[in-house]
Residue frames as a rotation matrix with the C-alpha (Angstrom) as fourth column:
UNK 1
-0.786 0.260 0.561 134.57
0.115 -0.830 0.546 66.89
0.608 0.494 0.622 208.13
UNK 2
-0.881 0.449 -0.147 132.21
0.080 -0.166 -0.983 68.53
-0.466 -0.878 0.111 210.58
UNK 3
-0.443 0.820 0.363 128.51
0.874 0.304 0.379 68.09
0.201 0.485 -0.851 209.90
UNK 4
-0.804 0.183 0.566 126.52
-0.109 -0.981 0.161 71.29
0.585 0.068 0.809 209.36
UNK 5
-0.795 0.537 -0.282 124.07
0.446 0.203 -0.872 71.96
-0.411 -0.819 -0.401 212.15
UNK 6
-0.351 0.772 0.530 120.48
0.718 -0.142 0.682 72.50
0.602 0.620 -0.504 211.11
UNK 7
-0.933 0.038 0.358 119.08
-0.201 -0.879 -0.432 75.87
0.298 -0.475 0.828 212.20
UNK 8
-0.655 0.702 -0.279 116.13
0.753 0.578 -0.314 75.39
-0.059 -0.416 -0.907 214.48
UNK 9
-0.243 0.575 -0.781 114.74
0.210 -0.755 -0.621 78.87
-0.947 -0.315 0.063 213.92
UNK 10
-0.914 -0.173 -0.367 114.72
-0.302 -0.312 0.901 78.73
-0.270 0.934 0.233 210.11
UNK 11
0.119 0.991 0.066 111.27
-0.395 0.109 -0.912 78.84
-0.911 0.083 0.404 208.51
UNK 12
0.331 0.062 0.942 110.45
0.616 0.742 -0.265 77.18
-0.715 0.668 0.208 205.22
UNK 13
0.279 -0.152 0.948 110.69
0.898 -0.307 -0.314 80.24
0.339 0.939 0.050 202.97
UNK 14
0.531 -0.138 0.836 111.88
-0.169 -0.984 -0.055 82.98
0.831 -0.112 -0.546 205.30
UNK 15
-0.554 -0.783 -0.282 114.20
0.270 0.151 -0.951 83.71
0.787 -0.603 0.128 208.18
UNK 16
0.394 0.641 -0.659 113.02
0.846 0.029 0.533 83.97
0.360 -0.767 -0.531 211.73
UNK 17
0.810 -0.060 0.583 113.45
-0.173 -0.975 0.140 87.15
0.560 -0.214 -0.800 213.76
UNK 18
0.821 -0.532 0.206 116.00
-0.107 0.212 0.971 85.28
-0.560 -0.820 0.118 215.84
UNK 19
0.541 -0.617 0.572 118.17
0.832 0.490 -0.258 84.82
-0.121 0.615 0.779 212.76
UNK 20
0.899 -0.161 0.407 119.18
-0.003 -0.932 -0.361 88.48
0.437 0.324 -0.839 212.84
UNK 21
0.479 -0.732 0.484 121.87
-0.876 -0.361 0.321 87.89
-0.060 -0.577 -0.814 215.42
UNK 22
0.793 -0.163 0.587 122.70
0.046 0.977 0.209 84.30
-0.607 -0.138 0.782 214.35
UNK 23
-0.103 -0.942 -0.321 126.19
-0.538 -0.219 0.814 83.66
-0.837 0.256 -0.484 213.03
UNK 24
-0.688 -0.104 0.718 124.75
0.411 0.760 0.504 81.20
-0.598 0.642 -0.480 210.45
UNK 25
0.124 0.837 -0.532 122.44
-0.069 -0.528 -0.846 83.80
-0.990 0.141 -0.008 208.96
UNK 26
-0.197 -0.258 -0.946 124.11
-0.904 -0.327 0.277 83.90
-0.380 0.909 -0.169 205.53
UNK 27
-0.984 -0.176 0.003 123.93
-0.164 0.926 0.341 80.15
-0.063 0.335 -0.940 205.21
UNK 28
-0.431 0.896 0.107 120.24
0.510 0.340 -0.791 80.20
-0.745 -0.286 -0.603 206.08
UNK 29
0.097 0.438 -0.894 119.59
-0.486 -0.763 -0.426 82.94
-0.868 0.476 0.139 203.54
UNK 30
-0.652 -0.408 -0.639 121.09
-0.756 0.290 0.586 80.73
-0.053 0.866 -0.498 200.83
UNK 31
-0.911 0.354 0.211 118.89
0.312 0.927 -0.207 77.85
-0.269 -0.123 -0.955 201.93
UNK 32
-0.069 0.939 -0.336 115.79
0.219 -0.314 -0.924 80.03
-0.973 -0.138 -0.184 201.75
UNK 33
-0.087 -0.032 -0.996 116.75
-0.818 -0.567 0.090 81.28
-0.568 0.823 0.024 198.28
UNK 34
-0.925 -0.284 -0.252 117.27
-0.378 0.759 0.531 77.73
0.041 0.586 -0.809 197.01
UNK 35
-0.651 0.744 0.150 113.89
0.521 0.582 -0.625 76.72
-0.552 -0.328 -0.766 198.40
UNK 36
0.119 0.704 -0.700 112.13
-0.166 -0.681 -0.713 79.67
-0.979 0.201 0.036 196.83
UNK 37
-0.393 -0.349 -0.850 113.88
-0.876 -0.137 0.462 79.01
-0.278 0.927 -0.252 193.52
UNK 38
-0.998 0.002 0.070 112.88
0.016 0.978 0.207 75.36
-0.068 0.208 -0.976 193.62
UNK 39
-0.307 0.951 -0.047 109.27
0.492 0.116 -0.863 76.20
-0.815 -0.288 -0.504 194.43
UNK 40
0.071 0.290 -0.954 109.16
-0.566 -0.776 -0.278 78.78
-0.822 0.560 0.109 191.64
UNK 41
-0.737 -0.413 -0.535 110.49
-0.674 0.389 0.628 76.21
-0.051 0.824 -0.565 189.17
UNK 42
-0.854 0.468 0.225 107.88
0.410 0.874 -0.262 73.68
-0.320 -0.131 -0.938 190.26
UNK 43
0.029 0.893 -0.449 105.08
0.179 -0.447 -0.877 76.22
-0.983 -0.055 -0.173 189.84
UNK 44
-0.156 -0.171 -0.973 106.47
-0.819 -0.528 0.224 77.18
-0.552 0.832 -0.057 186.45
UNK 45
-0.967 -0.231 -0.104 106.60
-0.251 0.822 0.511 73.54
-0.033 0.520 -0.853 185.34
UNK 46
-0.512 0.848 0.137 102.99
0.580 0.459 -0.673 72.97
-0.634 -0.265 -0.727 186.47
UNK 47
0.170 0.571 -0.803 101.84
-0.246 -0.764 -0.596 76.07
-0.954 0.299 0.010 184.60
UNK 48
-0.506 -0.438 -0.743 103.71
-0.817 -0.033 0.576 74.97
-0.277 0.899 -0.341 181.46
UNK 49
-0.972 0.157 0.175 102.13
0.183 0.973 0.144 71.50
-0.147 0.172 -0.974 181.64
UNK 50
-0.161 0.974 -0.160 98.66
0.466 -0.068 -0.882 72.98
-0.870 -0.217 -0.443 182.07
UNK 51
0.081 0.143 -0.986 99.16
-0.628 -0.761 -0.162 75.34
-0.774 0.633 0.028 179.15
UNK 52
-0.811 -0.442 -0.383 100.41
-0.576 0.488 0.656 72.47
-0.103 0.752 -0.651 176.99
UNK 53
-0.768 0.576 0.280 97.38
0.481 0.808 -0.341 70.36
-0.423 -0.128 -0.897 177.91
UNK 54
0.157 0.849 -0.505 94.95
0.148 -0.526 -0.837 73.14
-0.976 0.056 -0.208 177.10
UNK 55
-0.178 -0.309 -0.934 96.75
-0.811 -0.492 0.317 73.88
-0.557 0.814 -0.163 173.86
UNK 56
-0.979 -0.201 0.021 96.60
-0.162 0.842 0.515 70.22
-0.121 0.501 -0.857 172.78
UNK 57
-0.411 0.900 0.149 92.88
0.611 0.393 -0.687 70.03
-0.676 -0.191 -0.711 173.57
UNK 58
0.270 0.496 -0.825 92.14
-0.229 -0.799 -0.556 73.20
-0.935 0.339 -0.102 171.64
UNK 59
-0.494 -0.557 -0.668 94.30
-0.788 -0.038 0.614 72.07
-0.368 0.830 -0.420 168.73
UNK 60
-0.929 0.179 0.323 92.57
0.234 0.962 0.139 68.70
-0.286 0.204 -0.936 168.62
UNK 61
-0.007 0.991 -0.130 89.14
0.509 -0.109 -0.854 70.34
-0.861 -0.073 -0.504 168.62
UNK 62
0.156 0.003 -0.988 90.21
-0.597 -0.796 -0.097 72.74
-0.787 0.605 -0.123 165.91
UNK 63
-0.834 -0.513 -0.205 91.53
-0.485 0.503 0.715 69.85
-0.264 0.696 -0.668 163.83
UNK 64
-0.613 0.688 0.389 88.21
0.596 0.725 -0.344 68.04
-0.519 0.021 -0.855 164.16
UNK 65
0.330 0.750 -0.573 86.31
0.148 -0.641 -0.753 71.16
-0.932 0.163 -0.323 163.12
UNK 66
-0.178 -0.488 -0.854 88.71
-0.778 -0.461 0.426 71.69
-0.602 0.741 -0.298 160.24
UNK 67
-0.953 -0.166 0.253 88.29
-0.018 0.865 0.501 68.09
-0.302 0.473 -0.828 159.09
UNK 68
-0.162 0.973 0.164 84.53
0.669 0.230 -0.706 68.48
-0.725 -0.004 -0.688 159.17
UNK 69
0.347 0.248 -0.905 84.78
-0.332 -0.870 -0.365 71.66
-0.877 0.427 -0.220 157.14
UNK 70
-0.610 -0.659 -0.440 87.06
-0.668 0.128 0.733 69.95
-0.426 0.741 -0.518 154.62
UNK 71
-0.817 0.350 0.459 84.65
0.424 0.903 0.064 67.01
-0.392 0.247 -0.886 154.27
UNK 72
0.192 0.939 -0.287 81.73
0.437 -0.343 -0.831 69.40
-0.879 0.034 -0.476 153.86
UNK 73
0.121 -0.230 -0.966 83.57
-0.661 -0.745 0.095 71.41
-0.741 0.627 -0.242 151.21
UNK 74
-0.875 -0.484 -0.004 84.57
-0.347 0.622 0.702 68.23
-0.337 0.615 -0.712 149.40
UNK 75
-0.481 0.777 0.406 81.02
0.662 0.625 -0.413 66.92
-0.575 0.071 -0.815 149.44
UNK 76
0.415 0.641 -0.645 79.70
0.083 -0.733 -0.675 70.25
-0.906 0.227 -0.357 148.18
UNK 77
-0.263 -0.618 -0.741 82.36
-0.736 -0.368 0.568 70.33
-0.624 0.695 -0.359 145.50
UNK 78
-0.954 -0.114 0.277 81.63
0.051 0.849 0.525 66.85
-0.295 0.515 -0.805 144.24
UNK 79
-0.094 0.991 0.099 77.90
0.646 0.137 -0.751 67.59
-0.757 -0.007 -0.653 144.29
UNK 80
0.395 0.199 -0.897 78.39
-0.353 -0.868 -0.348 70.71
-0.848 0.454 -0.273 142.21
UNK 81
-0.606 -0.711 -0.356 80.74
-0.630 0.157 0.761 68.87
-0.485 0.685 -0.543 139.88
UNK 82
-0.752 0.381 0.538 78.23
0.475 0.879 0.042 66.13
-0.457 0.288 -0.842 139.29
UNK 83
0.292 0.920 -0.261 75.49
0.460 -0.375 -0.805 68.65
-0.839 0.115 -0.532 138.66
UNK 84
0.193 -0.272 -0.943 77.66
-0.618 -0.780 0.099 70.58
-0.762 0.564 -0.319 136.22
UNK 85
-0.797 -0.596 -0.099 78.64
-0.470 0.508 0.722 67.43
-0.380 0.622 -0.685 134.35
UNK 86
-0.254 0.782 0.570 75.07
0.400 0.621 -0.674 66.35
-0.881 0.056 -0.470 133.81
UNK 87
-0.975 -0.023 -0.220 74.18
-0.194 -0.389 0.901 66.58
-0.106 0.921 0.375 130.15
UNK 88
-0.198 0.977 0.075 70.46
-0.619 -0.066 -0.782 67.07
-0.760 -0.202 0.618 129.60
UNK 89
-0.990 -0.063 -0.128 69.08
-0.137 0.660 0.739 64.10
0.038 0.749 -0.661 127.74
UNK 90
-0.217 0.961 -0.171 65.68
-0.656 -0.013 0.755 62.90
0.723 0.275 0.633 126.81
UNK 91
-0.456 0.123 0.881 63.97
-0.813 0.345 -0.469 61.39
-0.361 -0.931 -0.057 129.77
UNK 92
-0.568 0.223 -0.792 63.18
-0.372 0.789 0.489 57.77
0.734 0.572 -0.365 129.27
UNK 93
0.310 0.739 0.598 60.25
-0.932 0.113 0.343 56.29
0.186 -0.664 0.724 131.07
UNK 94
-0.675 -0.629 0.387 61.48
-0.703 0.707 -0.077 53.23
-0.225 -0.324 -0.919 132.96
UNK 95
-0.344 0.526 -0.778 60.09
-0.456 0.631 0.628 50.00
0.821 0.570 0.023 131.72
UNK 96
0.139 0.492 0.859 57.68
-0.986 0.147 0.076 48.45
-0.089 -0.858 0.506 134.16
UNK 97
-0.765 -0.435 -0.475 58.75
-0.455 0.887 -0.079 44.97
0.456 0.156 -0.876 135.06
UNK 98
0.318 0.937 0.143 55.76
-0.857 0.219 0.467 42.81
0.406 -0.271 0.873 135.58
UNK 99
-0.773 -0.540 0.334 56.36
-0.635 0.661 -0.401 40.17
-0.004 -0.522 -0.853 138.20
UNK 100
0.079 0.799 -0.595 54.30
-0.639 0.499 0.585 37.13
0.765 0.334 0.550 137.45
UNK 101
0.010 -0.057 0.998 53.50
-0.949 0.313 0.027 35.17
-0.314 -0.948 -0.051 140.61
UNK 102
-0.764 -0.344 -0.546 54.43
-0.503 0.848 0.168 31.55
0.405 0.403 -0.820 140.44
UNK 103
0.212 0.921 0.328 51.22
-0.977 0.196 0.083 29.58
0.013 -0.338 0.941 140.69
UNK 104
-0.429 -0.333 0.840 51.23
-0.441 0.888 0.128 25.94
-0.789 -0.315 -0.528 141.72
UNK 105
-0.536 0.207 -0.819 50.72
-0.780 0.249 0.573 23.60
0.323 0.946 0.028 138.83
UNK 106
-0.013 0.639 0.769 47.95
-0.679 0.559 -0.476 21.02
-0.734 -0.528 0.427 138.99
UNK 107
-0.905 -0.333 0.265 47.83
-0.099 0.770 0.630 17.67
-0.414 0.544 -0.730 137.31
UNK 108
-0.625 0.698 -0.351 45.11
-0.483 0.008 0.876 16.48
0.613 0.716 0.332 134.95
UNK 109
-0.441 0.454 -0.774 43.86
0.639 0.765 0.085 14.15
0.630 -0.457 -0.627 137.68
UNK 110
-0.684 0.148 -0.714 43.38
0.574 -0.494 -0.653 17.11
-0.449 -0.857 0.252 140.07
UNK 111
-0.833 0.399 -0.383 41.65
-0.528 -0.781 0.335 19.21
-0.166 0.481 0.861 137.40
UNK 112
-0.533 0.642 -0.552 39.40
-0.109 0.595 0.797 16.26
0.839 0.484 -0.247 136.59
UNK 113
-0.509 0.313 -0.802 38.61
0.829 0.431 -0.357 15.79
0.234 -0.846 -0.478 140.31
UNK 114
-0.797 0.218 -0.563 37.71
0.087 -0.881 -0.464 19.47
-0.597 -0.420 0.684 140.69
UNK 115
-0.740 0.543 -0.396 35.51
-0.594 -0.252 0.764 19.21
0.315 0.801 0.509 137.60
UNK 116
-0.485 0.563 -0.668 33.71
0.413 0.822 0.393 16.26
0.771 -0.086 -0.632 139.19
UNK 117
-0.643 0.230 -0.730 33.07
0.687 -0.246 -0.683 18.26
-0.337 -0.941 0.000 142.38
UNK 118
-0.822 0.326 -0.466 31.65
-0.413 -0.906 0.095 21.08
-0.391 0.271 0.880 140.28
UNK 119
-0.627 0.603 -0.492 29.43
-0.330 0.367 0.870 18.66
0.706 0.708 -0.032 138.41
UNK 120
-0.488 0.423 -0.764 28.20
0.713 0.698 -0.068 16.98
0.504 -0.578 -0.642 141.59
UNK 121
-0.542 0.214 -0.813 27.53
0.649 -0.508 -0.566 20.27
-0.534 -0.834 0.137 143.39
UNK 122
-0.354 0.312 -0.882 26.45
-0.290 -0.933 -0.214 22.58
-0.889 0.180 0.421 140.56
UNK 123
-0.881 0.137 0.454 24.95
0.460 0.475 0.750 20.45
-0.113 0.870 -0.481 137.79
UNK 124
0.053 0.945 0.323 22.16
0.968 -0.128 0.214 22.43
0.244 0.302 -0.922 136.18
UNK 125
0.388 0.010 -0.922 23.51
0.502 -0.841 0.203 25.73
-0.773 -0.541 -0.331 137.56
UNK 126
0.995 -0.099 -0.027 24.56
-0.082 -0.600 -0.796 28.59
0.062 0.794 -0.605 135.27
UNK 127
0.463 -0.883 -0.074 28.21
0.503 0.330 -0.799 28.63
0.730 0.333 0.597 134.24
UNK 128
-0.085 -0.496 0.864 29.08
-0.450 -0.755 -0.477 31.41
0.889 -0.429 -0.159 136.70
UNK 129
0.645 0.387 0.659 27.67
-0.762 0.253 0.597 29.24
0.064 -0.887 0.458 139.48
UNK 130
0.907 -0.379 -0.182 29.93
0.348 0.920 -0.179 26.37
0.236 0.099 0.967 138.43
UNK 131
0.051 -0.930 0.364 33.00
0.249 -0.341 -0.906 28.65
0.967 0.137 0.215 138.52
UNK 132
0.147 0.072 0.987 31.95
-0.781 -0.603 0.160 29.93
0.607 -0.794 -0.032 141.96
UNK 133
0.962 0.195 0.191 31.79
-0.271 0.776 0.570 26.38
-0.037 -0.600 0.799 143.37
UNK 134
0.571 -0.819 -0.058 35.26
0.650 0.494 -0.578 25.68
0.501 0.292 0.814 141.99
UNK 135
-0.007 -0.562 0.827 36.49
-0.158 -0.816 -0.556 28.96
0.987 -0.134 -0.083 143.47
UNK 136
0.683 0.303 0.665 35.30
-0.691 -0.028 0.722 27.91
0.237 -0.953 0.191 146.95
UNK 137
0.920 -0.386 -0.072 37.46
0.392 0.906 0.160 24.78
0.004 -0.176 0.984 146.70
UNK 138
0.175 -0.907 0.384 40.48
0.630 -0.197 -0.751 26.86
0.757 0.373 0.537 145.64
UNK 139
0.223 -0.037 0.974 39.87
-0.502 -0.861 0.083 29.44
0.836 -0.507 -0.211 148.37
UNK 140
0.949 0.118 0.292 39.93
-0.312 0.490 0.814 26.69
-0.047 -0.864 0.501 150.97
UNK 141
0.639 -0.769 0.014 43.21
0.736 0.605 -0.304 25.42
0.226 0.205 0.952 149.56
UNK 142
0.084 -0.624 0.777 44.74
0.232 -0.746 -0.624 28.89
0.969 0.233 0.083 149.72
UNK 143
0.712 0.225 0.665 43.96
-0.527 -0.455 0.718 29.24
0.464 -0.862 -0.206 153.44
UNK 144
-0.295 -0.854 -0.429 46.29
-0.297 0.509 -0.808 26.37
0.908 -0.111 -0.403 154.33
UNK 145
-0.204 0.324 0.924 44.00
-0.973 -0.168 -0.156 25.69
0.104 -0.931 0.349 157.27
UNK 146
-0.992 -0.120 0.042 43.52
-0.127 0.966 -0.224 22.33
-0.014 -0.227 -0.974 158.97
UNK 147
-0.325 0.944 0.052 39.80
-0.380 -0.080 -0.921 23.16
-0.866 -0.320 0.385 159.14
UNK 148
0.623 0.525 -0.580 39.62
-0.714 0.078 -0.696 22.44
-0.321 0.847 0.424 155.40
UNK 149
0.597 -0.505 0.623 42.44
0.321 0.863 0.390 19.87
-0.735 -0.033 0.678 155.44
UNK 150
0.929 -0.238 0.284 44.52
0.181 -0.377 -0.908 22.29
0.323 0.895 -0.308 153.37
UNK 151
0.759 -0.649 0.054 47.60
-0.404 -0.404 0.821 22.37
-0.511 -0.645 -0.568 155.62
UNK 152
0.075 -0.750 0.658 49.54
0.412 0.624 0.664 20.12
-0.908 0.221 0.355 153.22
UNK 153
-0.240 -0.129 -0.962 48.76
-0.615 -0.747 0.254 22.32
-0.751 0.653 0.100 150.22
UNK 154
-0.964 -0.074 0.254 47.24
0.110 0.761 0.639 19.37
-0.240 0.644 -0.726 148.38
UNK 155
-0.570 0.783 -0.247 44.14
-0.809 -0.484 0.332 19.99
0.141 0.390 0.910 146.29
UNK 156
-0.284 0.463 -0.840 43.03
-0.129 0.849 0.512 16.36
0.950 0.253 -0.181 146.45
UNK 157
-0.800 -0.028 -0.599 43.07
0.566 0.295 -0.770 16.46
0.199 -0.955 -0.220 150.27
UNK 158
-0.832 0.513 -0.210 40.69
-0.375 -0.800 -0.469 19.42
-0.409 -0.312 0.858 150.20
UNK 159
-0.371 0.706 -0.603 38.39
-0.810 0.071 0.582 17.77
0.453 0.704 0.546 147.67
UNK 160
-0.150 0.255 -0.955 38.28
0.026 0.967 0.254 14.37
0.988 0.013 -0.151 149.36
UNK 161
-0.942 -0.179 0.285 38.01
-0.258 -0.161 -0.953 15.68
0.216 -0.971 0.105 152.92
UNK 162
-0.669 0.694 -0.266 35.11
0.702 0.708 0.080 13.82
0.243 -0.133 -0.961 154.52
UNK 163
0.103 0.879 -0.466 31.89
0.921 -0.261 -0.290 15.85
-0.377 -0.400 -0.836 154.42
UNK 164
-0.553 -0.376 -0.744 33.39
0.171 -0.924 0.341 18.88
-0.816 0.061 0.575 152.70
UNK 165
-0.413 0.405 -0.816 31.85
-0.884 -0.394 0.252 18.31
-0.219 0.825 0.521 149.26
UNK 166
0.716 0.698 0.014 29.80
-0.652 0.674 -0.347 15.72
-0.252 0.239 0.938 147.43
UNK 167
0.087 -0.714 0.695 31.74
-0.186 0.673 0.715 12.47
-0.979 -0.192 -0.075 147.19
UNK 168
0.444 -0.019 -0.896 33.38
-0.890 -0.124 -0.439 11.76
-0.102 0.992 -0.072 143.83
UNK 169
-0.487 -0.734 0.474 34.94
-0.686 0.657 0.311 8.43
-0.540 -0.173 -0.824 144.73
UNK 170
-0.257 0.475 0.842 32.07
0.347 0.858 -0.378 6.49
-0.902 0.194 -0.385 143.16
UNK 171
0.759 0.473 -0.448 31.96
-0.179 -0.509 -0.842 8.77
-0.626 0.719 -0.301 140.10
UNK 172
0.186 -0.731 0.657 34.03
0.687 0.575 0.444 7.16
-0.702 0.369 0.609 137.36
UNK 173
-0.587 -0.510 -0.629 35.90
-0.106 -0.721 0.684 9.04
-0.803 0.468 0.369 134.67
UNK 174
-0.893 0.272 0.357 33.78
0.438 0.352 0.827 7.39
0.099 0.895 -0.434 131.98
UNK 175
0.069 0.974 -0.216 30.54
0.995 -0.083 -0.057 8.56
-0.073 -0.211 -0.975 133.58
UNK 176
0.125 -0.081 -0.989 31.92
0.314 -0.942 0.117 12.09
-0.941 -0.325 -0.092 133.95
UNK 177
-0.823 -0.516 -0.238 33.16
-0.069 -0.324 0.943 12.27
-0.563 0.793 0.231 130.35
UNK 178
-0.699 0.624 0.350 29.76
0.673 0.408 0.617 11.07
0.243 0.666 -0.705 129.12
UNK 179
-0.039 0.708 -0.706 27.93
0.773 -0.426 -0.469 13.81
-0.633 -0.564 -0.531 131.04
UNK 180
0.526 0.354 0.773 26.48
0.804 -0.503 -0.316 16.67
0.277 0.788 -0.549 128.98
UNK 181
0.969 -0.087 0.231 28.04
-0.147 -0.955 0.257 19.34
0.198 -0.283 -0.939 131.22
UNK 182
0.609 -0.787 -0.095 31.51
0.748 0.530 0.399 17.74
-0.264 -0.314 0.912 131.28
UNK 183
-0.083 -0.698 0.711 33.19
0.843 -0.430 -0.323 20.38
0.532 0.572 0.624 129.14
UNK 184
0.418 0.310 0.854 31.62
-0.089 -0.922 0.378 23.26
0.904 -0.234 -0.357 131.09
UNK 185
1.000 -0.022 -0.020 32.71
0.023 0.165 0.986 21.73
-0.019 -0.986 0.166 134.40
UNK 186
0.310 -0.948 0.076 36.31
0.937 0.318 0.148 21.22
-0.164 0.025 0.986 133.23
UNK 187
-0.099 -0.301 0.949 36.41
0.558 -0.806 -0.197 24.77
0.824 0.509 0.248 131.84
UNK 188
0.720 0.416 0.556 35.01
-0.224 -0.618 0.753 26.12
0.657 -0.667 -0.351 135.12
UNK 189
0.850 -0.468 -0.242 37.63
0.474 0.479 0.739 24.10
-0.229 -0.743 0.629 137.04
UNK 190
-0.039 -0.905 0.424 40.43
0.975 -0.128 -0.183 25.61
0.220 0.406 0.887 134.96
UNK 191
0.112 0.143 0.983 39.07
0.154 -0.980 0.125 29.12
0.982 0.137 -0.132 135.45
UNK 192
0.957 0.257 0.133 38.82
-0.101 -0.134 0.986 28.61
0.271 -0.957 -0.102 139.22
UNK 193
0.533 -0.835 -0.136 42.39
0.806 0.452 0.381 27.32
-0.257 -0.313 0.914 139.30
UNK 194
-0.266 -0.639 0.722 43.52
0.833 -0.529 -0.161 30.40
0.485 0.558 0.673 137.37
UNK 195
-0.873 -0.207 -0.442 41.98
0.461 -0.649 -0.606 32.70
-0.161 -0.732 0.662 139.98
UNK 196
-0.601 0.742 0.295 38.54
-0.246 -0.523 0.816 33.51
0.760 0.418 0.497 138.58
UNK 197
-0.765 0.341 -0.546 36.17
0.644 0.411 -0.645 33.91
0.004 -0.845 -0.534 141.52
UNK 198
-0.279 0.747 0.604 32.65
0.297 -0.531 0.794 35.37
0.913 0.401 -0.074 141.05
UNK 199
0.495 0.521 -0.695 32.13
0.798 0.043 0.601 35.44
0.343 -0.853 -0.394 144.85
UNK 200
-0.494 -0.741 -0.455 34.69
0.841 -0.540 -0.036 38.24
-0.219 -0.400 0.890 145.13
UNK 201
-0.427 0.466 0.775 32.03
0.291 -0.741 0.606 40.56
0.856 0.484 0.180 143.83
UNK 202
0.634 0.731 0.254 30.64
-0.089 -0.257 0.962 40.38
0.768 -0.632 -0.098 147.36
UNK 203
0.918 -0.382 -0.106 33.47
0.212 0.245 0.946 39.02
-0.336 -0.891 0.306 149.54
UNK 204
0.611 -0.721 -0.326 36.94
-0.749 -0.661 0.058 40.55
-0.257 0.209 -0.944 149.39
UNK 205
-0.475 -0.869 0.135 38.84
-0.808 0.492 0.324 37.26
-0.349 0.045 -0.936 149.58
UNK 206
-0.438 0.377 -0.816 36.12
-0.553 0.602 0.576 35.06
0.708 0.704 -0.055 148.13
UNK 207
0.487 0.748 0.451 33.69
-0.845 0.272 0.461 32.65
0.222 -0.605 0.765 149.77
UNK 208
-0.688 -0.713 0.137 34.65
-0.717 0.639 -0.279 29.56
0.111 -0.290 -0.950 151.74
UNK 209
-0.731 0.533 0.427 31.23
0.201 0.766 -0.611 27.90
-0.653 -0.361 -0.666 152.08
UNK 210
-0.652 0.662 -0.370 28.06
-0.722 -0.393 0.569 27.45
0.231 0.638 0.734 150.07
UNK 211
-0.739 0.496 0.455 24.79
0.180 0.797 -0.576 25.61
-0.649 -0.344 -0.679 150.32
UNK 212
-0.813 0.517 0.268 21.83
0.327 0.025 0.945 24.96
0.482 0.856 -0.189 148.04
UNK 213
-0.831 0.523 0.188 18.86
-0.528 -0.637 -0.562 27.14
-0.174 -0.567 0.805 149.00
UNK 214
-0.044 0.847 -0.530 16.48
-0.828 0.267 0.494 24.63
0.560 0.460 0.689 147.42
UNK 215
-0.128 -0.067 -0.989 17.53
0.247 0.964 -0.097 21.84
0.961 -0.257 -0.107 149.78
UNK 216
0.793 0.475 0.382 16.32
-0.268 -0.290 0.918 21.67
0.547 -0.831 -0.103 153.35
UNK 217
-0.298 -0.951 0.082 19.14
-0.401 0.047 -0.915 21.91
0.866 -0.306 -0.396 155.89
UNK 218
-0.039 0.198 -0.979 19.29
0.746 0.658 0.103 20.03
0.664 -0.727 -0.173 159.16
UNK 219
0.898 0.435 -0.057 18.56
0.346 -0.622 0.702 21.91
0.271 -0.650 -0.710 162.38
UNK 220
0.405 -0.838 -0.366 22.26
0.609 -0.051 0.791 21.94
-0.681 -0.544 0.490 163.26
UNK 221
-0.477 -0.603 0.639 23.32
0.875 -0.260 0.407 23.33
-0.079 0.754 0.652 159.88
UNK 222
0.306 0.677 0.669 20.52
0.641 -0.666 0.381 25.91
0.704 0.312 -0.638 159.97
UNK 223
0.892 0.004 -0.453 21.71
0.399 -0.478 0.783 27.24
-0.213 -0.879 -0.427 163.35
UNK 224
-0.050 -0.998 -0.027 25.23
0.786 -0.057 0.616 27.61
-0.617 0.010 0.787 161.96
UNK 225
-0.635 -0.203 0.746 23.95
0.737 -0.449 0.505 29.95
0.232 0.870 0.434 159.25
UNK 226
0.488 0.843 -0.227 21.61
0.872 -0.458 0.172 32.19
0.041 -0.282 -0.959 161.26
UNK 227
0.844 -0.014 -0.536 22.40
0.145 -0.956 0.253 35.86
-0.516 -0.292 -0.805 160.65
UNK 228
-0.173 -0.971 0.162 25.35
0.499 0.055 0.865 35.29
-0.849 0.231 0.475 158.31
UNK 229
0.116 0.106 -0.988 26.06
-0.645 -0.748 -0.156 37.36
-0.755 0.655 -0.018 155.21
UNK 230
-0.043 -0.052 0.998 25.33
0.487 0.871 0.066 35.40
-0.872 0.489 -0.012 152.03
UNK 231
-0.371 -0.118 -0.921 25.71
-0.703 -0.613 0.361 36.01
-0.607 0.781 0.145 148.30
UNK 232
0.336 0.646 0.686 23.33
0.008 0.726 -0.687 34.26
-0.942 0.236 0.239 145.92
UNK 233
-0.504 -0.369 -0.781 24.50
-0.818 -0.088 0.569 32.86
-0.279 0.925 -0.258 142.59
UNK 234
-0.512 0.437 -0.739 21.90
-0.319 0.702 0.636 30.68
0.797 0.562 -0.220 140.94
UNK 235
0.600 0.782 -0.170 20.50
-0.189 0.345 0.919 28.34
0.777 -0.519 0.355 143.57
UNK 236
0.128 -0.652 -0.747 23.56
0.856 0.453 -0.248 28.51
0.501 -0.608 0.616 145.83
UNK 237
0.943 0.068 0.325 24.14
-0.114 -0.853 0.509 30.85
0.312 -0.517 -0.797 148.76
UNK 238
0.164 -0.970 -0.182 27.84
0.578 0.244 -0.779 31.59
0.800 0.023 0.600 149.29
UNK 239
0.928 0.098 0.360 29.32
-0.218 -0.642 0.736 32.82
0.303 -0.761 -0.574 152.58
UNK 240
0.061 -0.998 -0.003 32.60
-0.298 -0.016 -0.955 33.14
0.953 0.060 -0.298 154.47
UNK 241
-0.798 -0.331 0.504 31.63
-0.554 0.071 -0.830 32.20
0.239 -0.941 -0.240 158.04
UNK 242
0.084 0.823 -0.563 29.51
0.057 0.560 0.827 29.91
0.995 -0.101 0.000 160.12
UNK 243
0.229 0.070 0.971 28.50
-0.892 -0.384 0.238 29.99
0.390 -0.920 -0.026 163.77
C-alpha cells in the first residue's frame, strides 16, 4: 500500500494559494476540516470545564450562605420559643453564699506564747494597746517574709526570732498565770489571732513595728525612725516602715 505524501503547501487550518491547482486539494480540504473540528471540540471542552468550575464555586458559596441563614433562623426560632415558653413566676432573690476563709488553727502553747509577748511588751497598757501588740505579731506572720522569720508560717518562729520582741524563754507558765493581767493578755492574743487589729484605723494592712515612746532609743534605732508615719496607742508608737 502506497504511503500518502504529505502536502508541503498545506497550512494548519487553511489551504495555501498553491493548493488551487494541486491534484490532492480535496484530501487537504478534509484534513483542514478535521483539524478545525478538533480545535473547536477542544475549545468547547475547555469552555464547558470552566463553566462547570464556576458553577461549582457559586453553588458552594450559595450553600454556605444558605447554611448560615438556616442556622440563624434556627437560633432565632429557638430563642423565640424559649421566650414564649417562659412562665412568669415570682422572682426569688438568690441566697448569698458566704465563703468563710479557712484560718490557720493555733495551739494553746502558741496562744500562751503570744499572750506572754503581749504581757512583756504591753503590761500596764490599755486593753486596745495589748490587742495592737498582738496584731503586730500576727501581721508579721501574714507577710511570710524572712525579715520577720515568717517564711515557714510558724507563729513560734516569729515570736522567738532573736531581737524581734521581748524574750519569753525565761518567763514560766506559772509566773504568767499568776500575773494580774494574764486573762486580759490571753483575751487580747485570741482577738489578734481572730483578726482584730486597732492599728488598721491608721494603716490599711496594719502595723509591723512598734516602740515605747517612754523608753530612750539608741542612736541607730532613732535614725531608723526619722520621718516615719506613726500611730500612737497608749505609750506605743506603731508604724509600718523603718529606714
